[in-house]
C-alpha positions, 0 to 999 in steps of 0.5 A: 368619434366612432372612427376614433374608437375603431382606430383605437380598437384596431391599433389595440388588436394589431398591438396585441396580435404582434405582441403575441406573435413575437413573444411566443416561442414554438416547441421546435424553437425551444427544442433547437435551443435546449437540445445542444444543452441537453447533449452537453449535460449528458456528455458531462454526466457521462464524464462525471460517472467515468471519473467517479468510477476511476476514483472508486477504483483508486480508493480500492487500490489505496485500501489494498496498498494500505493493507500491503504496507501493514503486512510489510511492516508486520513481516519486517518486525518478524524478520527483525525478531528472527535476526535477533534470535539468530544473532543470540544463537550465534553468540551462544554457539560462539561461547560454546565453541570457546568452552569446547576449545578450552576443554580440548586444550585441558584434555590435551594438557592432561594427555601430555601429563599422562604420557609424561607420567607413563614414561616416568613410570615406565623408566621407574619400573625399568630401574626397579627391574634393574636393581 
């Protein structure tokens, strides 16, 4: 039985050594396996940072666009108000022109009447002189 125990010990020892030799990974092997993954992760992180930077820039531009739209709406409202006031002024000016034209016509009619009256008065004076 001594031989059987030795054989069992040897088999156990060989099994244990083979298990340890196959199951252990060396640092170099682990590094070979993880380095490509680490490189890939680093590249992806760089891309994510670049995308985040672009998104931030676009958000800034969007805020600028919103501000420009607001200013454009305000400018449009001011322009519409100015157009309304200008239209009102044109209407008032047109009314004033019509009144001035009417007054000019009345003045011309009065001048014509005055001329006729002056002619009549002149004729009446001549007739008076002749008598």
